[in-house]
C-alpha angles and dihedrals in degrees: 000000000000091000091049090050092050093048095053088046089058093052102033095109093053089048090049089054091060092064120121096183110067100196132097091294090051102085092079098160093050092046093050092045093051091046092052091044089062089059093044091055091049092051099046093098100015123133134190143077126313094270094049093048091048090052092052091047093049092050092050092046092053092052094044098041113132126192127347092296092053093049092050089048090052090050092053092054094040090057089044091054091052089052093060098032111151094011120128094189131016138206131219089264090052090052094052095043093047091050087051090058089051092051091049091050092049094050092048094049097052114086095220111011110215122205116224092051138092087290092063092045092052093045095051090044089054093048091052090047093052091048090050092049090060089058100040128003093206109127093219091053092048096046090047088056090048091053092047092048091050092051092049092048090049092057089053096052094093089058090055098043114044091198089062092049091049090052092044094234140112122238112289096214091049091050091051091051090052090055091051093049090047090052090053090047090059089065096041094050107028102016086236124135110215108236124235101246108223091201092056089048091052092047091050090055092049093053098042092099089057094058097103092049098071120112095245091060088071090078106073128182117224114268107225097175130037107216127062100204125191128171144154123225120204101222120243106228089214093056111098097180117120113248087223087071086065091050091051091052093048092051086060093057103035149352140250086055118177122171118180126174142178132176094290110028146024117218116203135189123178140154108220148144089229110058091154092057090048091054092045091053090050094054089073088071098048144289125332109246100178134006131189123177122176131180104234095189091054090048089049092050092050091047091053091049091049090049093051092046091050091050091050091049092048091048091048092052092052096054113104124178114264130203113251099247102141126068100237139009139173137227120189134182119225141142122222131050094252094053093044090053091049093055091044091051090051091056108274111147093203133016114201112215110240148091138137112010090003108065114177118231126247087253091056090055092041092057091049091051092049089049091055109094096219138112090222121034120193114204122205110195093182092197130072091226092057100048095086093048089051092049090055089068094064098078092038095062115077104166099056141022119260123201119187114203105202097229108168100192139033093247089054090052093049092048091048091053091049089054095056114120116194091199097065132065125278091248092053090048092051090055097044093044092054090046089055091048089051092057092060126094115204125210121188129189116201140140137262110256093197144004113282146139126249130174092347092308125116113229120202125205108268096026114140112245127202116201125190113203088338096310124113112254108155139029109191143148103229122067099207093043090051092050093050094045095047094046093051090050090057095051118101137164093281095052113121105160137035122185118191112199113190125202139227094273095054122090123221088248092056091046093051090046090055091046093051094046092051094042093054094048100051138060116290088229091071115090112225121196128187118208132181101227097169090210121159125230096021116077089195136009111195125197117199117187 
């Protein structure tokens, strides 16, 4: 157990980097490491037979469990400890059967068991272990089969969970479990406890701030409930109620519910909108010993901002001045990978990361212009708040000409780029590109950041707002409905094209729903295109031409 704890501690950062859900439950490696560390501390001076040691470890794991991954890990070893209760020594068959009890306990405790996770890895490992025990009862042989089975199951997790395959990663919890099993194997096979490398620990601390900036963190699951709520209840000996009654209640007010109990405590994890009610329901069973509540949506928002800022910083570092060898080049401003790719595909040499709430500086735009190898550089700000910053670059550039087209929205910028004609003069292009931008109507769907009043209407924080060319049109509650309603209001007899650009907080299902609603309500002569822009702040940006 100590060797397993030390091994996951060594690899916790690499496990963290596999996460695809950047919220409090997202630091899987750290959570599993801290959970195992609680058992390692308890066992440093422990004595007794295998069953007694397993019981002490399980009790410490339950109290120290952090996050969903840590709770599941504690369940695996709690079931394991029950499987060898009263045993002083154990065989390979005992190992496999005890692990089977842990797997069964973990599956039962999780509200909606998902294959392709740590659960799958533990189950397949157990199956391989039981098969090996029928051939040879040697514990080393059996645990070797368990480790091999876990590794094989881990490699298959992307085939079971499409979101993992999309991100190009294996399951983080499953990977952590493999490290723990491997650490235990070192003792079984070589009688060697893997040491907790202080250097690795220090390095993990140094890189903790970079967690949200890994590639896998781009693929976010939808957050259905706001508050990640964890607590421990010290059990009242006079309370005869079944802790599973608490679990049943929590499943009615949230998801990701895990309730684990022993003779002394009840450990609870739930995602809910009602953390207070969850705590109140728990008080029936005893006193609250620890409580942790975190706002996952706020964590997600901060993670997205950190990710965007890191990308902008990385892009800024990579820009080196270029000699003006070509006749014309383009620099655009946009936020979101999809939008940046769109502008690049249309011919922009550089796309400066920025937009609403994240305006780039004059120097950011200046560096992009200098890094564009053209005698004339056309800049598309694509936001009214960025136009002035872009215009400041004109007198600062001496070795090439800079033209700022005052595009006020992303759709205007895209339309302007589509209107570029390489066979006419720069002056003619500047005129025709702005004419094209002027023929675009822009609809944006966002949210109210605070309570306010506008045009005689009361706006509540969280309301969905529909803006037409920057002016408030709609105050609604549903994102897709607002998008459909606003878009249809902008369509007229001369409309030929509609482009729906969906942002980072919109799922593919929501985007397709909006597309289908709009498509069925307008003329079949109008071409409708759906694009994943990946932009923050705006759920949808709609271009109507």
